[in-house]
KEKE-3310 file (N, C-alpha, C; in steps of 0.2 Angstrom, whole numbers, plus 5000, padded with zeros to 4 digits):
npx = (5623:5624:5637:5648:5650:5661:5658:5647:5631:5626:5630:5632:5628:5642:5650:5645:5653:5651:5648:5635:5617:5603:5588:5575:5559:5548:5540:5549:5555:5558:5572:5588:5601:5615:5627:5631:5621:5610:5615:5614:5600:5596:5602:5595:5582:5584:5588:5596:5607:5605:5612:5604:5604:5618:5624:5617:5616:5615:5620:5606:5597:5590:5582:5582:5578:5591:5594:5581:5578:5588:5583:5571:5575:5581:5571:5563:5571:5571:5558:5557:5566:5559:5548:5554:5554:5561:5568:5567:5576:5572:5581:5578:5582:5582:5584:5586:5578:5570:5561:5544:5542:5552:5550:5538:5541:5549:5541:5532:5539:5542:5529:5528:5538:5533:5521:5526:5531:5542:5553:5554:5567:5568:5577:5583:5597:5609:5619:5634:5631:5618:5612:5606:5593:5586:5574:5565:5568:5563:5549:5547:5548:5538:5527:5529:5527:5514:5508:5510:5502:5492:5498:5509:5516:5522:5537:5549:5550:5555:5573:5588:5603:5619:5623:5611:5593:5582:5568:5558:5548:5536:5528:5511:5499:5487:5476:5471:5465:5454:5439:5430:5414:5398:5389:5375:5358:5349:5337:5325:5324:5321:5309:5293:5287:5277:5260:5253:5243:5245:5248:5262)
npy = (5357:5372:5379:5380:5388:5400:5412:5419:5428:5432:5431:5415:5404:5396:5406:5418:5429:5435:5439:5439:5439:5446:5439:5436:5432:5419:5406:5407:5415:5431:5441:5445:5434:5423:5419:5406:5400:5403:5397:5383:5382:5383:5372:5362:5365:5361:5370:5385:5398:5414:5429:5444:5457:5465:5477:5481:5483:5472:5462:5457:5442:5427:5412:5401:5392:5392:5390:5391:5404:5411:5408:5414:5427:5429:5426:5438:5448:5445:5447:5461:5466:5462:5471:5483:5494:5492:5504:5507:5515:5519:5525:5536:5542:5557:5566:5584:5586:5575:5562:5558:5544:5538:5545:5539:5526:5526:5532:5521:5512:5518:5519:5505:5503:5512:5505:5494:5498:5505:5521:5534:5542:5554:5562:5575:5576:5588:5590:5598:5613:5611:5615:5627:5624:5622:5625:5619:5606:5606:5608:5596:5587:5591:5587:5573:5570:5574:5565:5553:5554:5546:5535:5539:5551:5567:5570:5578:5593:5598:5601:5609:5601:5604:5597:5591:5590:5586:5577:5569:5555:5546:5531:5530:5530:5527:5518:5526:5522:5515:5521:5522:5514:5523:5522:5512:5517:5515:5503:5507:5520:5520:5524:5517:5506:5512:5509:5506:5499:5492:5476:5466)
npz = (5547:5537:5533:5525:5514:5505:5502:5507:5507:5519:5536:5545:5557:5565:5560:5565:5574:5588:5605:5609:5603:5596:5595:5583:5576:5572:5582:5593:5608:5608:5610:5619:5617:5622:5610:5609:5615:5606:5594:5599:5600:5587:5581:5588:5582:5570:5560:5553:5560:5556:5552:5551:5552:5554:5559:5570:5587:5600:5586:5574:5573:5565:5566:5554:5539:5529:5516:5510:5514:5506:5494:5493:5494:5482:5474:5477:5473:5459:5456:5458:5449:5437:5438:5435:5423:5408:5398:5381:5367:5351:5337:5323:5308:5298:5283:5278:5267:5265:5255:5251:5250:5258:5270:5274:5275:5285:5295:5297:5303:5315:5321:5324:5333:5343:5347:5352:5363:5365:5365:5354:5345:5335:5322:5312:5301:5298:5285:5282:5272:5273:5284:5282:5280:5291:5296:5287:5292:5304:5302:5296:5307:5316:5308:5307:5321:5322:5314:5321:5332:5336:5342:5350:5361:5362:5370:5370:5361:5344:5345:5342:5342:5340:5324:5323:5323:5335:5340:5353:5356:5367:5370:5368:5382:5382:5370:5356:5344:5344:5348:5362:5364:5367:5382:5383:5384:5400:5401:5407:5404:5390:5378:5377:5364:5351:5349:5335:5329:5319:5311:5311)
capx = (5624:5626:5641:5654:5651:5666:5656:5640:5629:5624:5635:5627:5631:5648:5653:5644:5659:5650:5646:5628:5614:5596:5584:5568:5555:5543:5541:5555:5554:5562:5576:5595:5604:5622:5628:5631:5614:5606:5617:5611:5593:5595:5604:5589:5577:5586:5588:5602:5606:5606:5613:5600:5605:5624:5625:5613:5619:5619:5617:5599:5597:5584:5583:5578:5581:5596:5593:5575:5579:5591:5578:5565:5578:5582:5564:5560:5575:5569:5552:5558:5568:5554:5544:5558:5553:5567:5566:5571:5575:5574:5582:5576:5586:5580:5588:5581:5574:5568:5555:5538:5543:5557:5547:5532:5544:5552:5535:5529:5544:5541:5523:5529:5542:5529:5516:5530:5532:5549:5553:5557:5571:5568:5581:5585:5604:5611:5626:5637:5627:5611:5610:5602:5586:5584:5566:5562:5568:5558:5543:5546:5548:5532:5523:5531:5524:5507:5506:5510:5498:5488:5503:5513:5515:5529:5541:5553:5549:5561:5578:5594:5609:5624:5620:5605:5587:5579:5561:5558:5542:5535:5522:5504:5497:5480:5475:5466:5463:5448:5436:5425:5407:5394:5386:5368:5354:5345:5330:5319:5324:5319:5302:5289:5285:5270:5255:5250:5237:5246:5251:5268)
capy = (5364:5374:5385:5378:5393:5405:5419:5420:5435:5434:5427:5411:5398:5398:5412:5424:5429:5440:5435:5438:5442:5447:5434:5438:5428:5415:5400:5408:5420:5436:5443:5444:5427:5422:5417:5399:5397:5403:5391:5377:5383:5383:5365:5359:5365:5359:5376:5389:5404:5419:5436:5448:5464:5465:5483:5483:5481:5467:5460:5453:5435:5423:5405:5399:5388:5397:5389:5394:5411:5413:5407:5419:5434:5429:5427:5445:5452:5445:5451:5468:5468:5461:5476:5488:5494:5493:5509:5506:5521:5518:5531:5537:5548:5560:5572:5589:5585:5568:5562:5555:5537:5537:5547:5534:5520:5528:5533:5515:5508:5522:5516:5498:5505:5515:5500:5489:5501:5509:5527:5535:5548:5555:5568:5577:5578:5594:5589:5604:5619:5609:5618:5632:5621:5620:5627:5613:5600:5607:5606:5588:5584:5592:5583:5566:5570:5574:5558:5548:5556:5540:5530:5541:5558:5571:5571:5584:5596:5599:5605:5609:5600:5603:5596:5587:5593:5580:5576:5562:5553:5540:5527:5533:5526:5524:5517:5531:5520:5513:5525:5518:5515:5526:5517:5510:5520:5510:5501:5510:5526:5520:5525:5510:5506:5515:5504:5509:5496:5487:5469:5465)
capz = (5546:5530:5535:5521:5508:5507:5499:5509:5508:5526:5541:5547:5561:5568:5557:5569:5579:5592:5610:5610:5597:5597:5591:5582:5572:5574:5586:5598:5612:5605:5616:5618:5619:5621:5603:5609:5616:5599:5590:5601:5598:5579:5580:5590:5578:5563:5555:5553:5564:5551:5554:5545:5553:5557:5561:5576:5594:5597:5579:5574:5570:5565:5566:5548:5534:5526:5508:5508:5515:5500:5488:5494:5493:5475:5471:5478:5468:5452:5455:5458:5443:5432:5439:5433:5416:5404:5392:5375:5363:5345:5333:5316:5305:5291:5280:5278:5261:5264:5250:5254:5251:5264:5276:5275:5277:5292:5300:5298:5308:5321:5323:5326:5339:5349:5349:5356:5370:5364:5363:5347:5345:5327:5321:5305:5302:5293:5283:5278:5271:5274:5291:5280:5279:5298:5297:5284:5296:5310:5299:5295:5313:5318:5304:5310:5328:5321:5310:5326:5338:5339:5344:5355:5363:5361:5376:5368:5355:5340:5348:5338:5345:5335:5317:5323:5326:5338:5344:5357:5358:5370:5368:5372:5388:5379:5363:5354:5337:5344:5352:5366:5362:5372:5385:5381:5389:5403:5398:5410:5400:5383:5378:5375:5357:5350:5347:5328:5327:5313:5313:5307)
cpx = (5627:5631:5648:5655:5656:5663:5648:5637:5628:5629:5630:5631:5637:5652:5651:5648:5657:5648:5639:5624:5606:5592:5577:5565:5550:5545:5547:5553:5560:5566:5584:5597:5611:5622:5628:5625:5610:5608:5614:5604:5592:5597:5597:5583:5578:5586:5595:5601:5609:5607:5610:5601:5612:5626:5622:5617:5615:5616:5610:5600:5591:5586:5578:5581:5585:5595:5586:5575:5582:5587:5573:5568:5579:5575:5561:5564:5573:5562:5552:5561:5564:5549:5547:5557:5559:5565:5571:5571:5577:5576:5580:5579:5583:5585:5583:5576:5572:5561:5550:5539:5547:5554:5541:5535:5547:5546:5532:5533:5542:5534:5524:5533:5537:5524:5520:5532:5539:5548:5556:5561:5572:5573:5582:5593:5605:5618:5628:5632:5620:5608:5605:5594:5584:5576:5562:5562:5563:5551:5542:5545:5541:5527:5524:5527:5516:5504:5506:5506:5494:5492:5508:5512:5522:5532:5546:5552:5556:5566:5584:5599:5615:5622:5614:5600:5583:5573:5562:5551:5541:5529:5516:5502:5490:5479:5469:5463:5456:5444:5430:5418:5403:5391:5378:5364:5350:5338:5324:5319:5321:5311:5299:5287:5278:5266:5251:5244:5239:5249:5257:5268)
cpy = (5366:5380:5384:5383:5398:5412:5419:5427:5437:5429:5422:5407:5400:5404:5419:5425:5435:5437:5435:5441:5442:5443:5436:5432:5424:5408:5401:5414:5425:5439:5443:5437:5427:5418:5409:5396:5397:5398:5385:5377:5381:5375:5361:5359:5363:5364:5379:5395:5410:5426:5441:5456:5465:5471:5485:5480:5478:5465:5456:5447:5432:5416:5403:5395:5392:5397:5392:5401:5414:5413:5412:5426:5435:5430:5435:5449:5452:5448:5459:5471:5467:5468:5483:5489:5496:5498:5508:5512:5518:5525:5530:5543:5550:5564:5577:5589:5578:5567:5558:5547:5535:5539:5541:5528:5521:5529:5526:5511:5512:5520:5509:5499:5507:5509:5495:5491:5504:5516:5529:5542:5549:5562:5569:5579:5583:5593:5596:5610:5617:5612:5624:5630:5619:5621:5621:5607:5601:5606:5599:5585:5585:5588:5575:5566:5570:5567:5552:5549:5551:5535:5533:5549:5562:5572:5577:5586:5597:5604:5604:5608:5599:5602:5593:5591:5587:5581:5569:5561:5546:5537:5530:5528:5523:5523:5521:5528:5518:5517:5521:5520:5519:5521:5517:5514:5514:5509:5505:5517:5526:5520:5518:5511:5508:5510:5508:5505:5492:5481:5468:5457)
cpz = (5540:5531:5531:5515:5509:5506:5501:5509:5515:5530:5544:5552:5565:5565:5561:5574:5584:5599:5612:5604:5599:5592:5590:5577:5576:5578:5591:5602:5610:5612:5614:5621:5618:5614:5604:5611:5610:5594:5592:5598:5591:5578:5582:5586:5571:5558:5556:5557:5559:5553:5549:5547:5557:5560:5568:5582:5599:5590:5579:5570:5570:5564:5560:5545:5529:5518:5506:5509:5509:5494:5487:5492:5485:5471:5471:5474:5461:5451:5454:5451:5437:5432:5436:5425:5412:5398:5386:5370:5356:5341:5326:5313:5298:5289:5279:5272:5259:5260:5254:5255:5257:5270:5277:5278:5284:5297:5301:5303:5315:5325:5327:5332:5345:5352:5353:5363:5371:5363:5357:5347:5338:5327:5313:5306:5296:5292:5279:5278:5272:5280:5289:5280:5286:5299:5293:5288:5302:5308:5299:5301:5317:5314:5306:5317:5327:5318:5316:5332:5341:5342:5350:5356:5363:5368:5376:5362:5351:5344:5344:5343:5340:5328:5317:5326:5328:5341:5347:5358:5362:5369:5372:5377:5386:5372:5361:5347:5338:5350:5356:5364:5368:5375:5384:5386:5393:5401:5400:5407:5393:5383:5375:5368:5356:5347:5340:5327:5321:5315:5308:5305)
residu = (UNK:UNK:UNK:UNK:UNK:UNK:UNK:UNK:UNK:UNK:UNK:UNK:UNK:UNK:UNK:UNK:UNK:UNK:UNK:UNK:UNK:UNK:UNK:UNK:UNK:UNK:UNK:UNK:UNK:UNK:UNK:UNK:UNK:UNK:UNK:UNK:UNK:UNK:UNK:UNK:UNK:UNK:UNK:UNK:UNK:UNK:UNK:UNK:UNK:UNK:UNK:UNK:UNK:UNK:UNK:UNK:UNK:UNK:UNK:UNK:UNK:UNK:UNK:UNK:UNK:UNK:UNK:UNK:UNK:UNK:UNK:UNK:UNK:UNK:UNK:UNK:UNK:UNK:UNK:UNK:UNK:UNK:UNK:UNK:UNK:UNK:UNK:UNK:UNK:UNK:UNK:UNK:UNK:UNK:UNK:UNK:UNK:UNK:UNK:UNK:UNK:UNK:UNK:UNK:UNK:UNK:UNK:UNK:UNK:UNK:UNK:UNK:UNK:UNK:UNK:UNK:UNK:UNK:UNK:UNK:UNK:UNK:UNK:UNK:UNK:UNK:UNK:UNK:UNK:UNK:UNK:UNK:UNK:UNK:UNK:UNK:UNK:UNK:UNK:UNK:UNK:UNK:UNK:UNK:UNK:UNK:UNK:UNK:UNK:UNK:UNK:UNK:UNK:UNK:UNK:UNK:UNK:UNK:UNK:UNK:UNK:UNK:UNK:UNK:UNK:UNK:UNK:UNK:UNK:UNK:UNK:UNK:UNK:UNK:UNK:UNK:UNK:UNK:UNK:UNK:UNK:UNK:UNK:UNK:UNK:UNK:UNK:UNK:UNK:UNK:UNK:UNK:UNK:UNK:UNK:UNK:UNK:UNK:UNK:UNK)
# end
């Protein structure tokens, strides 16, 4: 019997301190049994009595291999975690009067971030009196979004938050860089070659 763990996720075997339990599962007759009887059945089958629903009246138990059960639980949790998409947000900072060289350098990074599946949070930081150039910053962010239209889509249009004007972009779900080829016409619709009488 595997009942020597002090921090079990589920109560098992002799740790199930109720007078009776409801047994469910394969290879047994489902129903309510005295706990001592259920424990004996588990012993005879070489498995564990595991309480899977402690709040039911009476608690619901299964006769199973507890280690295998835990392994399957962990595997299921791992699969669910893998399916959960981790959202990465990369920040790119501009000044209101960013030159073309700096702009293109940051644009190239933004393309890489979006291609890798990350979101891009680009902002223009207005220091001191440069807030007077907020329209210039807005134009820059719209240009940025336009240059990235093949890589991502605008999730949040330019908005002024304190001293920063922010635009948020998320990766494009479809690749627009390669336009799909039009399907070829079925052979039956193609006109037969004309017989010109010339030999090639």
